[in-house]
VORO-742646 format. One line per 3 residues: number of its first residue (from 0); their letters; for each residue x, y, z of C-alpha. Coordinates in steps of 0.02 Angstrom, whole numbers. Layout:
! residues N
NUM> a> X,Y,Z ~ ...
! end
This chain:
! residues 581
0> xxx> 231,-1403,-460 ~ 131,-1543,-381 ~ 101,-1516,-197
3> xxx> 167,-1674,-117 ~ 122,-1703,65 ~ 277,-1809,92
6> xxx> 388,-1660,54 ~ 317,-1560,198 ~ 420,-1557,356
9> xxx> 346,-1500,520 ~ 398,-1320,546 ~ 433,-1293,360
12> xxx> 349,-1272,194 ~ 420,-1316,25 ~ 414,-1168,-90
15> xxx> 488,-1129,-261 ~ 653,-1214,-296 ~ 637,-1327,-144
18> xxx> 682,-1184,-26 ~ 625,-1214,152 ~ 549,-1068,245
21> xxx> 506,-1086,430 ~ 320,-1108,453 ~ 221,-1212,576
24> xxx> 148,-1333,449 ~ 95,-1511,479 ~ 27,-1539,305
27> xxx> -60,-1445,167 ~ -227,-1431,84 ~ -225,-1482,-98
30> xxx> -342,-1556,-226 ~ -298,-1739,-254 ~ -113,-1696,-266
33> xxx> -138,-1588,-419 ~ -116,-1402,-448 ~ -303,-1377,-454
36> xxx> -391,-1287,-314 ~ -557,-1216,-267 ~ -469,-1049,-243
39> xxx> -304,-982,-307 ~ -244,-826,-218 ~ -111,-731,-314
42> xxx> -13,-611,-203 ~ 51,-643,-27 ~ 3,-472,39
45> xxx> -96,-449,199 ~ -254,-466,93 ~ -191,-625,10
48> xxx> -145,-708,174 ~ -312,-667,255 ~ -406,-726,100
51> xxx> -313,-892,98 ~ -340,-921,284 ~ -526,-880,273
54> xxx> -547,-995,123 ~ -463,-1138,215 ~ -570,-1111,369
57> xxx> -721,-1129,255 ~ -656,-1296,192 ~ -596,-1241,20
60> xxx> -438,-1309,-58 ~ -328,-1156,-80 ~ -152,-1109,-130
63> xxx> -65,-944,-98 ~ 54,-897,-238 ~ 174,-753,-202
66> xxx> 279,-687,-347 ~ 420,-632,-233 ~ 493,-701,-73
69> xxx> 417,-584,54 ~ 249,-623,136 ~ 133,-498,217
72> xxx> 165,-348,106 ~ 179,-183,199 ~ 109,-254,361
75> xxx> 267,-358,383 ~ 373,-238,279 ~ 392,-90,395
78> xxx> 218,-14,407 ~ 196,-61,589 ~ 109,98,644
81> xxx> -57,55,566 ~ -156,186,471 ~ -318,144,557
84> xxx> -444,282,530 ~ -582,224,647 ~ -544,62,738
87> xxx> -730,22,755 ~ -740,11,565 ~ -622,-139,566
90> xxx> -695,-311,592 ~ -671,-493,553 ~ -500,-571,532
93> xxx> -417,-401,521 ~ -467,-366,700 ~ -418,-544,745
96> xxx> -244,-504,681 ~ -230,-348,788 ~ -296,-442,940
99> xxx> -163,-573,915 ~ -35,-432,908 ~ -94,-369,1077
102> xxx> -91,-543,1153 ~ 88,-566,1092 ~ 144,-407,1180
105> xxx> 59,-453,1343 ~ 212,-561,1376 ~ 339,-461,1476
108> xxx> 480,-555,1392 ~ 435,-478,1223 ~ 487,-306,1287
111> xxx> 675,-305,1266 ~ 723,-123,1239 ~ 591,-36,1344
114> xxx> 463,-71,1478 ~ 297,-150,1433 ~ 175,-29,1353
117> xxx> 16,-122,1307 ~ -132,-2,1285 ~ -260,-6,1423
120> xxx> -445,-32,1390 ~ -418,-105,1216 ~ -418,-285,1158
123> xxx> -317,-246,1001 ~ -151,-162,966 ~ -110,-69,806
126> xxx> 76,-35,829 ~ 194,-182,810 ~ 366,-236,752
129> xxx> 380,-311,576 ~ 444,-478,637 ~ 295,-493,755
132> xxx> 173,-467,612 ~ 266,-601,514 ~ 255,-718,664
135> xxx> 66,-694,676 ~ 39,-720,489 ~ 144,-878,488
138> xxx> 47,-940,638 ~ -119,-910,549 ~ -61,-994,388
141> xxx> 12,-1140,484 ~ -147,-1170,583 ~ -237,-1205,419
144> xxx> -91,-1297,335 ~ -102,-1185,182 ~ 23,-1218,43
147> xxx> 121,-1059,9 ~ 221,-1047,-151 ~ 348,-905,-166
150> xxx> 457,-846,-308 ~ 327,-892,-440 ~ 293,-740,-548
153> xxx> 146,-730,-665 ~ 195,-711,-847 ~ 161,-527,-882
156> xxx> 65,-551,-1042 ~ -99,-629,-1095 ~ -6,-795,-1107
159> xxx> 7,-792,-917 ~ -179,-827,-899 ~ -278,-969,-975
162> xxx> -458,-917,-1003 ~ -610,-1007,-1069 ~ -731,-875,-1123
165> xxx> -742,-751,-982 ~ -677,-872,-849 ~ -498,-898,-791
168> xxx> -448,-1080,-798 ~ -269,-1063,-738 ~ -122,-947,-714
171> xxx> 52,-984,-782 ~ 212,-927,-699 ~ 379,-888,-781
174> xxx> 446,-1057,-727 ~ 307,-1143,-825 ~ 203,-1197,-676
177> xxx> 15,-1189,-694 ~ -105,-1159,-551 ~ -285,-1201,-594
180> xxx> -436,-1151,-495 ~ -622,-1124,-493 ~ -606,-949,-422
183> xxx> -458,-830,-418 ~ -415,-682,-307 ~ -292,-548,-363
186> xxx> -215,-492,-198 ~ -66,-400,-273 ~ -38,-215,-248
189> xxx> -2,-201,-434 ~ -157,-286,-502 ~ -54,-402,-612
192> xxx> -179,-543,-623 ~ -325,-433,-667 ~ -225,-345,-803
195> xxx> -161,-507,-881 ~ -339,-573,-877 ~ -396,-436,-994
198> xxx> -489,-338,-860 ~ -506,-150,-881 ~ -403,-40,-766
201> xxx> -339,137,-744 ~ -166,205,-701 ~ -144,383,-640
204> xxx> -270,516,-593 ~ -438,537,-675 ~ -501,711,-714
207> xxx> -624,777,-586 ~ -754,778,-723 ~ -739,589,-748
210> xxx> -836,546,-591 ~ -896,720,-543 ~ -767,733,-403
213> xxx> -674,882,-327 ~ -514,803,-261 ~ -454,706,-413
216> xxx> -340,758,-555 ~ -197,883,-551 ~ -201,992,-395
219> xxx> -69,1129,-408 ~ -176,1252,-310 ~ -245,1136,-180
222> xxx> -80,1051,-134 ~ -31,1132,29 ~ 59,1000,133
225> xxx> 230,927,100 ~ 285,1070,-12 ~ 437,1183,-21
228> xxx> 388,1330,93 ~ 521,1449,26 ~ 603,1490,-140
231> xxx> 710,1342,-194 ~ 802,1363,-358 ~ 791,1212,-475
234> xxx> 944,1248,-582 ~ 1119,1179,-565 ~ 1184,1356,-563
237> xxx> 1053,1457,-469 ~ 960,1576,-582 ~ 1033,1501,-741
240> xxx> 912,1388,-836 ~ 1048,1350,-963 ~ 1153,1263,-830
243> xxx> 1031,1116,-820 ~ 902,1056,-695 ~ 941,973,-529
246> xxx> 894,789,-505 ~ 714,756,-454 ~ 634,901,-548
249> xxx> 552,903,-718 ~ 532,1051,-835 ~ 375,989,-921
252> xxx> 202,1064,-915 ~ 130,1005,-749 ~ -45,1010,-825
255> xxx> -203,1106,-785 ~ -288,1093,-618 ~ -422,958,-605
258> xxx> -373,873,-769 ~ -316,692,-770 ~ -142,624,-804
261> xxx> -49,458,-800 ~ 65,504,-655 ~ 66,399,-496
264> xxx> 87,457,-317 ~ 262,430,-248 ~ 323,273,-162
267> xxx> 450,250,-22 ~ 508,120,103 ~ 430,125,275
270> xxx> 591,112,375 ~ 598,24,541 ~ 720,131,642
273> xxx> 782,124,821 ~ 881,231,942 ~ 926,83,1053
276> xxx> 1118,80,1039 ~ 1130,-108,1057 ~ 1007,-137,914
279> xxx> 1051,8,800 ~ 1145,-2,635 ~ 1205,175,593
282> xxx> 1156,246,425 ~ 1288,205,296 ~ 1344,309,149
285> xxx> 1295,207,-5 ~ 1430,159,-128 ~ 1413,278,-275
288> xxx> 1333,415,-170 ~ 1305,575,-268 ~ 1293,735,-167
291> xxx> 1200,826,-306 ~ 1052,708,-280 ~ 1018,803,-118
294> xxx> 1053,981,-176 ~ 868,1023,-165 ~ 870,965,16
297> xxx> 1015,1080,56 ~ 935,1228,-32 ~ 772,1195,57
300> xxx> 860,1208,226 ~ 950,1365,166 ~ 781,1439,115
303> xxx> 720,1426,293 ~ 656,1248,319 ~ 711,1190,492
306> xxx> 605,1034,519 ~ 669,856,508 ~ 596,783,347
309> xxx> 526,622,416 ~ 373,559,508 ~ 421,430,641
312> xxx> 278,330,716 ~ 316,242,879 ~ 318,53,885
315> xxx> 364,-65,1028 ~ 544,-89,1084 ~ 604,86,1040
318> xxx> 569,66,856 ~ 482,177,732 ~ 386,158,571
321> xxx> 462,307,479 ~ 370,387,335 ~ 386,534,215
324> xxx> 357,713,275 ~ 380,892,212 ~ 445,953,45
327> xxx> 599,845,20 ~ 592,679,110 ~ 592,491,86
330> xxx> 479,492,-68 ~ 582,506,-227 ~ 444,592,-322
333> xxx> 418,549,-505 ~ 526,394,-528 ~ 382,270,-512
336> xxx> 265,321,-652 ~ 315,170,-756 ~ 300,50,-610
339> xxx> 117,-6,-627 ~ 131,-66,-807 ~ 317,-103,-799
342> xxx> 392,-275,-822 ~ 482,-357,-677 ~ 651,-287,-731
345> xxx> 586,-109,-743 ~ 501,-122,-575 ~ 659,-191,-496
348> xxx> 760,-45,-562 ~ 634,78,-487 ~ 641,-12,-319
351> xxx> 831,-10,-324 ~ 835,176,-367 ~ 715,217,-225
354> xxx> 817,115,-99 ~ 981,195,-156 ~ 906,369,-142
357> xxx> 826,338,28 ~ 981,261,105 ~ 1082,408,41
360> xxx> 954,530,112 ~ 967,455,286 ~ 1157,464,284
363> xxx> 1147,643,221 ~ 1028,698,358 ~ 1139,620,490
366> xxx> 1308,678,425 ~ 1315,811,290 ~ 1381,982,346
369> xxx> 1251,1076,244 ~ 1113,996,349 ~ 1071,1101,504
372> xxx> 1162,1042,659 ~ 1003,1006,758 ~ 940,893,618
375> xxx> 1106,799,608 ~ 1110,780,796 ~ 937,702,804
378> xxx> 946,592,648 ~ 1117,523,695 ~ 1041,450,855
381> xxx> 942,331,744 ~ 980,188,627 ~ 901,35,550
384> xxx> 868,-110,667 ~ 985,-258,683 ~ 845,-377,731
387> xxx> 726,-335,586 ~ 748,-387,403 ~ 908,-476,453
390> xxx> 935,-549,280 ~ 931,-374,204 ~ 1044,-275,322
393> xxx> 895,-204,414 ~ 816,-130,258 ~ 632,-167,218
396> xxx> 606,-293,77 ~ 440,-216,22 ~ 425,-47,-63
399> xxx> 267,50,-21 ~ 163,33,-178 ~ 37,165,-129
402> xxx> -55,148,-293 ~ -30,57,-457 ~ -167,-11,-569
405> xxx> -346,13,-513 ~ -479,-98,-589 ~ -628,-23,-680
408> xxx> -759,-147,-626 ~ -944,-167,-595 ~ -945,-22,-471
411> xxx> -814,116,-459 ~ -786,184,-284 ~ -769,373,-290
414> xxx> -755,525,-178 ~ -946,520,-164 ~ -937,351,-77
417> xxx> -803,410,42 ~ -908,561,89 ~ -1065,451,104
420> xxx> -1153,560,-23 ~ -1180,395,-112 ~ -1200,233,-13
423> xxx> -1174,63,-92 ~ -1313,-60,-53 ~ -1197,-211,-52
426> xxx> -1057,-172,72 ~ -921,-299,108 ~ -823,-188,226
429> xxx> -796,-11,283 ~ -661,119,252 ~ -632,270,362
432> xxx> -457,340,334 ~ -433,510,255 ~ -427,527,66
435> xxx> -239,534,55 ~ -128,555,-97 ~ 58,586,-84
438> xxx> 141,704,-206 ~ 143,652,-387 ~ 265,771,-471
441> xxx> 399,901,-435 ~ 400,1039,-564 ~ 462,1216,-598
444> xxx> 333,1351,-567 ~ 305,1505,-674 ~ 404,1600,-544
447> xxx> 554,1488,-576 ~ 561,1388,-416 ~ 535,1207,-367
450> xxx> 366,1146,-306 ~ 280,981,-269 ~ 105,937,-329
453> xxx> -21,803,-289 ~ -32,794,-99 ~ -214,786,-41
456> xxx> -271,748,136 ~ -458,762,167 ~ -552,671,303
459> xxx> -713,583,250 ~ -794,625,416 ~ -827,446,467
462> xxx> -839,268,400 ~ -911,228,229 ~ -967,71,137
465> xxx> -859,-21,11 ~ -963,-107,-123 ~ -950,-293,-160
468> xxx> -960,-246,-344 ~ -799,-145,-327 ~ -709,-313,-303
471> xxx> -781,-380,-466 ~ -724,-351,-645 ~ -858,-319,-772
474> xxx> -945,-485,-797 ~ -912,-483,-984 ~ -725,-473,-947
477> xxx> -708,-603,-810 ~ -835,-689,-697 ~ -726,-793,-579
480> xxx> -602,-662,-519 ~ -608,-553,-364 ~ -487,-410,-328
483> xxx> -444,-367,-148 ~ -313,-229,-164 ~ -317,-145,-336
486> xxx> -505,-129,-322 ~ -620,-30,-436 ~ -599,148,-375
489> xxx> -547,322,-425 ~ -377,390,-379 ~ -439,495,-234
492> xxx> -556,366,-159 ~ -417,236,-170 ~ -313,356,-65
495> xxx> -428,311,80 ~ -461,129,36 ~ -278,82,17
498> xxx> -246,49,201 ~ -184,-120,261 ~ -331,-157,379
501> xxx> -452,-122,236 ~ -356,-238,121 ~ -371,-375,253
504> xxx> -558,-344,267 ~ -580,-353,79 ~ -472,-509,66
507> xxx> -580,-598,193 ~ -743,-542,112 ~ -679,-597,-59
510> xxx> -642,-771,9 ~ -814,-784,90 ~ -894,-732,-74
513> xxx> -789,-861,-168 ~ -847,-998,-51 ~ -1029,-948,-70
516> xxx> -1012,-944,-259 ~ -945,-1121,-260 ~ -1073,-1184,-134
519> xxx> -1219,-1110,-231 ~ -1153,-1156,-402 ~ -1170,-977,-466
522> xxx> -1049,-851,-535 ~ -971,-714,-428 ~ -1087,-585,-507
525> xxx> -1244,-687,-473 ~ -1225,-714,-286 ~ -1375,-669,-181
528> xxx> -1305,-522,-84 ~ -1429,-535,60 ~ -1368,-712,93
531> xxx> -1186,-658,71 ~ -1213,-523,200 ~ -1270,-651,326
534> xxx> -1106,-745,300 ~ -1002,-586,313 ~ -1087,-540,476
537> xxx> -1060,-716,541 ~ -874,-683,526 ~ -891,-514,610
540> xxx> -867,-399,463 ~ -922,-219,495 ~ -1049,-168,363
543> xxx> -1164,-35,433 ~ -1141,154,435 ~ -1249,252,555
546> xxx> -1293,402,447 ~ -1368,493,597 ~ -1195,495,677
549> xxx> -1102,507,512 ~ -1211,605,390 ~ -1158,633,210
552> xxx> -1014,755,193 ~ -1028,851,30 ~ -878,952,-29
555> xxx> -951,1118,28 ~ -953,1054,208 ~ -766,1032,221
558> xxx> -666,1134,343 ~ -616,1301,265 ~ -434,1250,244
561> xxx> -491,1095,148 ~ -610,1177,25 ~ -580,1165,-160
564> xxx> -502,1324,-227 ~ -568,1359,-401 ~ -424,1463,-464
567> xxx> -278,1442,-580 ~ -169,1562,-481 ~ -45,1501,-349
570> xxx> -77,1544,-167 ~ 55,1673,-119 ~ 99,1599,51
573> xxx> 98,1420,-14 ~ 194,1438,-175 ~ 360,1526,-204
576> xxx> 308,1688,-287 ~ 463,1798,-289 ~ 647,1756,-296
579> xx> 730,1825,-140 ~ 866,1956,-160
! end
């Protein structure tokens, strides 16, 4: 598709198929009217948007190509209660975004369903409604007149990328359009561009031995949050294995502790819910609802669980960002293992299955007689919001891809980086959130009950440096590609890195590095880091870790409840040991 300035209408942008989407554009940046750019950003996530905006501010010609029709990823897709870690570790355009959020909410008229609640003593705000995040991103894109192309999916094979030697020349979408560039950024959660470019990557959990870690691999013993606290029978007819297994459980060998596997932590939708009657759409019973899908939920309650299985985070205007919590919740564990390497059809079927399950779960919690009355009473006060995701009946358009492919690049971020036992000498940003993996599998224990495995939550004890080289593939594989989301990291370190503010930080740093590469006439791997650092600091990136305040945190300095348990035996009070009479 040739970007034609005459097709642009003020307040709109032409995207795939001639569809007009409201943006505040007055033109676009292109390269002599051809699909050739200084920088091609593939993936309209938070990282992709920030990368494109930064590149344009630096004077590069840039195009943002989004395979779907939703911009902003999770930041505009329901995750409005930001997983921050330490706010002082966030800099640059990421902090600019959160400052713009606060400025938006300083207007009394923006508070419709409750009184104004802007935090005092802060110039940024980390809780926001999805449509407000979308407004801010559109504003930022529009200010730089960036061409945004949606609905253009990369061909998921090597034929989707044109390479000359170890350099990408262009990417080809399913419609046959070609986007050529000097530098490319893969800003997808899935890492599609890096994979189709022949770059090495990993899916699943590495064994602890791979990078000398303690928190990676299978963790049956260590998993202690979001489990079934009592004995929950996995069989259709309780106590009778011959009757079949209930949905959501597998009867395979879960594997040995600390060994690797190809399983992926569970996904869900971060629901935007409200209890404001005038803005609430009650939970609906999905067509085709199957009660047996929630039998484990009922049995969990009957075994003594009395908590509501959700984690609602407050957002403005009586809304919540609602996440997974406890043993049986919004994560449909195990259905997403084929997602990272799946084709678009397979991924769509997984997304559809997750949405169907999660909608059914919410109706069940609000209405089913086998759910405790106090749970039904509370959940039924809530519903999806009428003024969010209006073209999708209030349901988020973006599934939470917590982890998919992870590049194996020039530098692999590991648990040692997160703990500051090892410190990269070329930081492009900081992480600080806990090393966080959701459950990966739901299996049958030796005692014959259901249990979850894979949840890990360990604080790093402070901010840590993210290496520039973790954004780069191995030079022999590709020398003009940067990766801002599916960066080079182990499973457990990615559990901390994978936060939206960090993705924004890495997207901005990637764009700054791309601009420097082009200005200096050198490859991405040959940039003078000292000079790059000066540019990063100019744009207010946070790069330094004060090791006097935040000393290294080796594994043996964890809190007692977080220490690695070197045992193959279940913990009696954490795992269901004996079937009740």
